[in-house]
Structures are given as structure tokens and as C-alpha cells.
C-alpha positions as CSV (number, residue, x, y, z in Angstrom):
1,X,0.0,-0.2,0.1
2,X,1.1,3.5,-0.8
3,X,0.5,5.6,2.7
4,X,1.1,8.8,0.6
5,X,-1.9,8.2,-1.5
6,X,-5.3,8.2,0.5
7,X,-8.0,10.4,-0.7
8,X,-8.5,12.9,-3.7
9,X,-6.2,16.0,-2.8
10,X,-9.5,18.1,-2.6
11,X,-10.8,15.9,0.2
12,X,-7.6,15.4,2.0
13,X,-7.4,19.5,2.1
14,X,-11.2,19.4,3.4
15,X,-10.2,17.3,6.6
16,X,-7.3,19.2,7.8
17,X,-7.8,21.8,10.4
18,X,-6.8,25.4,9.5
19,X,-3.7,25.5,11.5
20,X,-2.4,22.1,10.0
21,X,-3.4,23.7,6.6
22,X,-1.7,26.9,7.0
23,X,1.3,25.2,8.3
24,X,1.4,22.9,5.2
25,X,1.0,26.2,3.0
26,X,3.8,27.8,4.8
27,X,6.2,25.3,3.7
28,X,4.7,24.4,0.5
29,X,6.2,24.7,-3.2
30,X,4.0,25.8,-6.1
31,X,3.3,22.2,-6.7
32,X,1.0,22.2,-3.5
33,X,-1.1,25.3,-4.8
34,X,-1.4,23.7,-8.4
35,X,-2.7,20.6,-6.7
36,X,-4.4,21.6,-3.7
37,X,-5.7,24.9,-5.4
38,X,-9.5,23.5,-5.8
39,X,-10.1,23.6,-1.9
40,X,-12.2,26.4,-0.2
41,X,-9.5,27.4,2.3
42,X,-6.6,27.0,-0.5
43,X,-8.6,29.1,-2.8
44,X,-9.0,32.1,-0.2
45,X,-5.1,32.1,0.3
46,X,-4.8,32.0,-3.7
47,X,-7.4,34.7,-3.9
48,X,-5.5,36.9,-1.6
49,X,-2.5,36.7,-3.2
50,X,-3.5,36.8,-6.6
51,X,-5.7,40.2,-5.7
52,X,-2.5,41.5,-3.9
53,X,-0.5,40.9,-7.2
54,X,-3.0,42.6,-9.7
55,X,-4.0,45.3,-7.2
56,X,-7.4,44.2,-7.2
57,X,-9.8,44.8,-3.7
58,X,-9.8,41.6,-1.6
59,X,-13.2,39.8,-0.8
60,X,-14.8,40.3,1.9
61,X,-13.5,38.8,5.0
62,X,-10.2,38.0,3.4
63,X,-8.2,40.8,5.0
64,X,-7.4,38.9,8.1
65,X,-5.0,36.6,6.1
66,X,-3.5,39.1,3.7
67,X,-0.1,39.6,5.9
68,X,0.3,35.8,6.1
69,X,-0.5,35.6,2.2
70,X,1.7,38.5,1.4
71,X,4.7,36.6,3.5
72,X,4.3,32.9,2.9
73,X,2.4,33.0,-0.9
74,X,4.0,36.0,-2.8
75,X,7.6,34.8,-2.3
76,X,6.9,31.2,-3.6
77,X,4.7,32.8,-6.4
78,X,7.7,34.8,-7.7
79,X,10.2,32.1,-7.7
80,X,7.7,30.2,-10.1
81,X,5.5,31.1,-12.8
82,X,3.6,27.9,-12.4
83,X,2.8,28.6,-8.7
84,X,1.8,32.3,-10.3
85,X,-0.7,30.9,-12.7
86,X,-1.8,28.3,-9.7
87,X,-2.7,31.3,-7.5
88,X,-4.6,33.3,-10.2
89,X,-6.3,30.6,-11.7
90,X,-8.1,29.7,-8.9
91,X,-9.7,33.1,-8.5
92,X,-11.9,31.7,-11.2
93,X,-12.1,27.9,-10.5
94,X,-14.6,27.4,-13.5
95,X,-11.8,28.3,-15.9
96,X,-10.0,25.3,-17.5
97,X,-7.0,26.2,-20.2
98,X,-6.9,24.8,-23.6
99,X,-3.8,22.5,-24.8
100,X,-2.7,22.1,-28.5
101,X,-2.4,19.3,-30.1
102,X,-0.4,18.2,-33.3
103,X,-1.0,15.0,-35.8
104,X,0.8,13.1,-33.8
105,X,-0.9,13.0,-30.3
106,X,2.0,15.4,-29.1
107,X,0.8,18.5,-27.1
108,X,1.9,21.8,-28.3
109,X,1.1,25.3,-28.1
110,X,-0.9,27.1,-26.8
111,X,-0.2,25.9,-23.2
112,X,1.9,22.8,-23.6
113,X,4.9,23.8,-21.4
114,X,2.3,24.9,-18.9
115,X,0.6,21.6,-19.3
116,X,3.4,19.1,-18.7
117,X,4.9,21.1,-15.8
118,X,1.5,20.9,-14.0
119,X,1.6,17.3,-14.7
120,X,4.9,17.2,-12.8
121,X,3.7,19.0,-9.9
122,X,0.7,16.8,-9.1
123,X,3.3,13.7,-9.9
124,X,5.5,14.7,-7.4
125,X,2.7,15.5,-4.6
126,X,1.0,12.2,-5.2
127,X,3.6,9.6,-6.0
128,X,6.3,8.4,-3.7
129,X,9.8,8.8,-4.8
130,X,10.4,4.9,-3.9
131,X,8.2,3.3,-6.8
132,X,10.2,1.7,-8.9
133,X,7.7,0.1,-11.5
134,X,5.1,2.8,-12.9
135,X,3.0,0.0,-13.9
136,X,2.8,-1.2,-10.0
137,X,-0.9,-1.8,-9.3
138,X,-0.6,-0.3,-6.2
139,X,-0.6,3.2,-8.3
140,X,-4.2,3.1,-9.2
141,X,-5.4,5.4,-6.8
142,X,-2.6,7.8,-7.6
143,X,-3.3,7.8,-11.3
144,X,-7.1,8.5,-11.0
145,X,-6.0,11.6,-8.7
146,X,-3.4,12.7,-11.2
147,X,-5.8,12.3,-14.2
148,X,-8.9,13.9,-12.3
149,X,-6.6,17.1,-11.2
150,X,-5.3,17.4,-15.0
151,X,-8.6,17.1,-16.2
152,X,-10.0,19.7,-14.0
153,X,-7.7,22.3,-14.7
154,X,-7.0,21.6,-18.6
155,X,-9.7,21.1,-21.5
156,X,-8.8,17.2,-22.1
157,X,-11.2,14.2,-23.6
158,X,-10.8,10.8,-22.4
159,X,-8.5,9.8,-25.2
160,X,-6.0,11.9,-23.7
161,X,-5.5,10.1,-20.4
162,X,-3.1,7.7,-21.5
163,X,-0.9,10.0,-23.0
164,X,-0.9,12.2,-19.7
165,X,-0.4,8.7,-17.2
166,X,2.9,8.1,-19.7
167,X,3.9,11.6,-19.5
168,X,3.5,11.4,-15.5
169,X,5.8,8.3,-15.6
170,X,8.5,9.8,-17.3
171,X,8.2,12.5,-15.1
172,X,8.1,10.7,-12.1
173,X,11.1,8.9,-13.4
174,X,13.0,11.9,-14.5
175,X,12.7,13.4,-10.9
176,X,14.0,10.4,-9.2
177,X,17.0,10.6,-11.6
178,X,17.4,14.5,-10.6
179,X,17.3,13.4,-6.7
180,X,20.0,11.3,-7.4
181,X,22.2,13.6,-9.3
182,X,21.6,16.7,-7.0
183,X,20.7,15.8,-3.7
184,X,21.8,12.2,-2.6
185,X,25.2,13.2,-1.9
186,X,26.7,16.6,-0.5
187,X,29.8,18.2,-2.1
188,X,32.2,16.1,0.1
189,X,30.4,12.7,-1.7
190,X,28.8,11.8,1.8
191,X,25.2,10.5,1.6
192,X,22.5,13.2,2.6
193,X,20.7,11.8,5.7
194,X,17.9,14.3,4.9
195,X,15.4,14.9,2.2
196,X,16.4,18.1,0.3
197,X,14.9,21.1,2.1
198,X,13.0,22.5,-1.0
199,X,11.1,19.1,-1.3
200,X,11.0,18.4,2.5
201,X,7.0,19.3,2.2
202,X,6.2,16.0,0.5
203,X,9.2,14.0,0.9
204,X,9.3,12.4,4.5
205,X,12.7,11.3,6.4
206,X,11.6,7.8,6.1
207,X,10.5,8.0,2.6
208,X,14.1,9.6,1.7
209,X,15.7,6.8,3.9
210,X,14.4,4.1,1.9
211,X,15.2,6.2,-1.3
212,X,19.0,6.6,-0.7
213,X,18.9,2.9,0.6
214,X,17.9,1.8,-2.9
215,X,20.0,4.3,-4.8
216,X,23.2,3.0,-2.8
217,X,22.8,-0.5,-3.8
218,X,26.1,-1.6,-5.5
219,X,24.1,-3.2,-8.4
220,X,21.8,0.0,-8.7
221,X,25.6,1.9,-8.8
222,X,26.8,0.1,-11.5
223,X,24.1,-0.2,-13.7
224,X,23.7,4.1,-13.1
225,X,27.3,4.4,-13.6
226,X,27.1,2.5,-16.9
227,X,24.1,4.6,-18.3
228,X,25.6,7.7,-17.1
229,X,28.7,7.1,-19.1
230,X,26.5,6.1,-22.3
231,X,24.5,9.0,-22.1
232,X,27.5,11.6,-21.4
233,X,28.6,11.1,-25.1
234,X,25.9,11.0,-27.4
235,X,26.9,10.1,-30.9
236,X,24.5,12.4,-32.4
237,X,24.0,15.3,-29.8
238,X,20.3,16.8,-29.4
239,X,20.4,20.5,-28.9
240,X,17.0,21.9,-28.4
241,X,16.7,21.6,-24.8
242,X,13.2,21.3,-23.0
243,X,11.8,22.6,-26.8
244,X,10.9,18.9,-27.6
245,X,10.7,17.6,-31.5
246,X,6.7,18.7,-31.5
247,X,7.1,22.5,-30.4
248,X,10.2,22.5,-33.0
249,X,8.0,21.0,-35.9
250,X,5.3,23.5,-34.8
251,X,7.5,26.5,-34.7
252,X,9.4,25.6,-38.3
253,X,5.4,25.0,-39.8
254,X,4.4,28.5,-38.3
255,X,7.7,30.0,-39.8
256,X,7.5,28.3,-43.2
257,X,3.8,28.4,-43.4
258,X,3.9,24.8,-44.0
259,X,0.6,22.7,-44.0
260,X,1.8,19.3,-43.9
261,X,3.5,17.5,-41.1
262,X,7.6,17.5,-41.7
263,X,9.7,14.4,-43.0
264,X,11.4,13.3,-39.9
265,X,14.8,13.6,-41.6
266,X,14.1,17.5,-41.0
267,X,13.5,17.6,-37.6
268,X,15.9,14.9,-36.8
269,X,18.6,17.6,-38.3
270,X,16.9,20.6,-37.2
271,X,17.3,19.5,-33.5
272,X,20.7,19.0,-34.0
273,X,21.9,22.3,-35.6
274,X,23.7,25.1,-33.0
275,X,22.4,28.3,-32.2
276,X,23.4,29.8,-35.8
277,X,21.5,26.9,-37.4
278,X,24.9,25.5,-38.7
279,X,25.3,21.7,-38.0
280,X,28.8,21.6,-36.1
281,X,29.1,17.3,-35.3
282,X,30.7,15.4,-37.8
283,X,28.5,12.4,-37.1
284,X,25.5,14.6,-37.7
285,X,26.7,16.1,-40.6
286,X,27.2,12.6,-42.3
287,X,23.6,11.6,-41.6
288,X,22.4,14.7,-43.0
289,X,24.4,14.2,-46.2
290,X,23.0,10.7,-46.5
291,X,19.6,12.0,-46.3
292,X,19.8,14.8,-48.5
293,X,21.5,12.3,-51.0
294,X,18.2,9.6,-50.5
295,X,16.0,13.0,-50.9
296,X,17.1,13.5,-54.2
297,X,16.9,10.2,-55.5
298,X,14.1,8.9,-57.3
299,X,13.7,5.6,-54.8
300,X,12.6,7.7,-52.1
301,X,9.1,7.3,-50.8
302,X,8.8,9.7,-48.1
303,X,5.5,8.9,-47.6
304,X,5.3,4.8,-47.6
305,X,5.4,4.4,-43.7
306,X,4.3,1.1,-44.2
307,X,7.4,-0.1,-44.5
308,X,9.4,2.2,-42.1
309,X,12.0,2.9,-44.8
310,X,11.7,6.8,-45.1
311,X,14.4,8.8,-45.5
312,X,15.7,8.5,-42.1
313,X,15.1,5.0,-41.7
314,X,17.0,4.2,-44.5
315,X,20.1,6.1,-43.4
316,X,20.2,4.5,-40.1
317,X,18.9,0.9,-41.5
318,X,18.3,-0.2,-37.9
319,X,15.1,-1.3,-35.9
320,X,13.2,1.8,-34.3
321,X,13.4,1.5,-30.7
322,X,10.1,-0.1,-28.7
323,X,8.0,2.6,-27.6
324,X,9.4,5.7,-29.7
325,X,10.4,6.7,-33.1
326,X,13.5,8.9,-34.0
327,X,13.0,12.1,-34.8
328,X,9.5,12.6,-33.6
329,X,9.6,12.8,-29.8
330,X,7.6,11.3,-26.7
331,X,4.4,10.2,-27.5
332,X,4.8,8.8,-31.1
333,X,5.4,5.0,-31.1
334,X,6.3,2.6,-33.9
335,X,2.6,1.0,-33.9
336,X,1.3,4.5,-34.3
337,X,3.6,5.9,-37.1
338,X,4.1,2.9,-39.1
339,X,0.6,1.4,-39.2
340,X,0.4,-1.9,-40.7
341,X,-2.1,-3.2,-42.7
342,X,-4.3,-6.2,-40.4
343,X,-4.4,-9.2,-42.1
344,X,-8.0,-10.4,-42.8
345,X,-9.2,-13.8,-42.1
346,X,-11.2,-15.4,-45.2
347,X,-14.7,-15.2,-45.3
348,X,-17.1,-18.5,-45.4
349,X,-17.2,-18.6,-49.1
350,X,-13.5,-18.5,-49.5
351,X,-12.7,-21.1,-47.3
352,X,-15.3,-23.2,-49.1
353,X,-14.0,-22.7,-52.6
354,X,-10.6,-23.1,-51.2
355,X,-11.5,-26.9,-49.8
356,X,-13.6,-27.6,-53.3
357,X,-9.9,-26.8,-55.4
358,X,-7.9,-28.7,-52.8
359,X,-10.6,-31.6,-52.8
360,X,-10.4,-32.0,-57.0
361,X,-6.6,-31.7,-56.7
362,X,-6.6,-34.4,-53.9
363,X,-8.8,-36.5,-55.8
364,X,-7.1,-36.2,-58.9
365,X,-3.6,-37.0,-57.3
366,X,-5.3,-40.3,-55.8
367,X,-6.7,-41.4,-59.2
368,X,-3.3,-41.1,-60.6
369,X,-1.5,-42.8,-57.7
370,X,-4.0,-45.5,-56.7
371,X,-1.2,-48.2,-56.4
372,X,0.9,-46.1,-54.0
373,X,0.5,-45.5,-50.5
374,X,1.6,-42.5,-48.4
375,X,3.5,-43.3,-45.3
376,X,1.5,-42.6,-41.9
377,X,4.1,-40.0,-41.1
378,X,3.5,-37.6,-43.8
379,X,-0.2,-37.7,-43.7
380,X,-0.8,-34.0,-42.1
381,X,-3.9,-31.8,-41.4
382,X,-4.6,-28.6,-43.0
383,X,-5.9,-26.2,-40.3
384,X,-7.9,-23.3,-42.0
385,X,-9.8,-20.5,-40.1
386,X,-12.5,-18.5,-41.1
387,X,-14.7,-15.9,-39.6
388,X,-16.7,-18.3,-37.6
389,X,-14.7,-21.5,-37.2
390,X,-12.2,-23.9,-38.6
391,X,-12.1,-26.7,-40.9
392,X,-9.9,-29.8,-41.2
393,X,-8.5,-31.3,-44.4
394,X,-7.1,-34.9,-44.0
395,X,-4.3,-34.4,-46.9
396,X,-2.1,-31.6,-47.9
397,X,-1.3,-31.2,-51.7
398,X,2.0,-29.8,-51.2
399,X,2.9,-32.9,-49.1
400,X,1.5,-35.0,-52.0
401,X,3.5,-33.5,-54.6
402,X,6.5,-33.6,-52.7
403,X,6.2,-37.3,-51.9
404,X,5.8,-38.2,-55.6
405,X,8.5,-35.8,-56.8
406,X,10.9,-37.3,-54.0
407,X,10.0,-40.6,-54.5
408,X,8.4,-41.3,-51.1
409,X,5.2,-43.2,-52.3
410,X,5.8,-46.7,-52.1
411,X,3.8,-49.5,-53.7
């Protein structure tokens, strides 16, 4: 069981006493405001802070908390745009934020950055850092809380739930790595016994101790070191920071007024140019040159995705990674980007027609070879599936021909 996840954020806040709530607020980060802003008391604090920042008159009865709001909430708000948004958005609880989506099902502007940042705040508040497997069944309640919270704040259809939870899992892994890289040990290399002060409001001492114990295990350290070394010197370094392929493509299409999605090789190249728009890595240059050569050739079929052999695929000539596609970014999978035609099972009429032809061929062979016998070990059965069932045929024509031509039939 995950003790950190008991009820929804709103009901959890509603059951706390005012003193406890204010204590929590006084130590909470922007993530707390964005997660718990739906409660009446937290809305009161957020409203006071919002009114104070924009110069609006305070609501009746809110003057008593203005001093605390200014001292506690304003410094936190000024430290993060996400917190500022959280404080201001709850002055109008019914307002939802729109999120743009591209043809590949990835979030783009408007509000794509805010959308992902908000998911991160909710995840850090509700999922313990000791959870190693995002598919853990114990996370069901936490995932429901995350989805409900996100859906309350942003305009999202149910079809986006899978993507939101995948992003949440990715952010959870990234947060754990962030803690390991920057807070697990101090500058002298000694393990920190206390959780980072910046995260103490939702990482307890017991939780931190369990996390440190796992991350200090020799087996984990060896794997982590190997992965860090491999990632520290990429062959084709990505240079667009947090922009991502989706927003990069949106920017390029806006600048060039392109109506259609860009080819993978174009996005892959643009994600690896420097600030001057120049490719300064020799390995990247080689790939770009090969892409340009193939693009100019007559055999290129960029639109033929069924074969997974677009320009970039031909250059690398290796299978795609499981769960992602080169040059497209998070959320695009080989299954969605390279749709395969489904094999349709034959209809009953087609099965019967096939059986009729086979029966005629078998009868012809039997009449032609009446004086010969087929060995028992070479008498297979044909299994044919139809829409509603299956049929068995006692002999296989191909085996008959093999036996006849190979001299296996005996008198």
C-alpha cells in the first residue's frame, strides 16, 4: 500500500484543520498550490495572493489573512511561473486551459509547457519516490487522482488519458534521477541523511531513507554509472533543450507556413543544429548528407510509412526503439507512426472455395496414384481458419507433390 495516497487532493485538504493547513501552505512549493488549489481554504489564500499581485480589492473577510498571504505565498509565487498561474487561476475556479495537439497526438501550443509542468507538480505531490515500477497496481488510486486533477484544470478528452499517464511516468522517473544526481550526496561525497529542504514538504524522512538505501545498492550504482557514461557522450547530440520535437515542428511550420507534417529527417536535423543554424558535429553531418542524397534520388518514398523505410529509416537502417520513433519525440510509437495493414481472415465463401479446389486436386492425385500409399508419418492435416470457425482437410496437396517428386510414395 502507498500511504502517501489516501484520498483525493480536495478531500484531503478539506479534512485538515486550519492550523495544519496553514502550516502546510507555509512550507509548500508551487506544486502544492497547483494541486490543492481546488479547496475552499486554499482558494482563499490563492485569491488573496492573486488580488494582491494584480491590485484588485480583497474579497470580504479575506483581509485577516493578507499579511500571511504576502509573507508566505508571494515569495513562492514570484519564484515560479507555475505557482503564479496556480494562484491566479483559482480566483476563477471554473476556467479551464486549452492545450493544442498535433497530428501525432503530442501537446503543442497553446499551453503545452504549462500543461507538462502542471503534470509534474501533481505527480511529485502524489507519487512516492520509492515507487520503482510505474505499472505497479498500487498506483491505481494515484493515477486516478492525477488524471482527475489534470482534467479539472485543462480541457482534455478521455482519449488523452493514456498520454497524460505516460508523461506522468516519465516525469516521475526524471524526478527520481534528478534527486539522485543533485541531492543524494553532498559536495564532499557523503550521503545526505535528510531529504532536500526544497522538497521536504512532500518527501518524509522515512521515504528519503528508503530511497537513499535503494540508490546506494552496489547493483544499482553499477547500472547507473554505465548508463551515465553512455549518455554523457551521445553520437548525435540533441541541442534543443526542453523544446522537444513537437514544439520544434510547430515552430518550423509556423515560420515556413507549411501545411503538412515535416519529414523525420528534417526534424532530426533541425534538432541538432547550433544557435547559428549550423551542424557542427561530424557524425550528424554524415547523416544529414546521406539524407539529402536519398531525398534527391528517385527511389525515395517518404509517404510510404508501412515499410518503416522513410529517408531517416534508410540512413540508419536499424530497427526503431521500442515505444518511440527517432525524430518524432515522446508520445509517438512505431505502432502509431508505422501503421501495418491488418490481415483479414478469409470469409466462409472463400474457405469453401479453397476446400473445393483442394478436394479436386486431392482426388486427381489419388486417381493418378491408386497403387501407391503415403507413409503414415507424412499424413498431415490442414487447419484453415474462417470468420466463424475452422475446417480440417485430411491431406495436404503440397506434401503429396513432395512425396511424389521425391520418390517417397511406395507401392
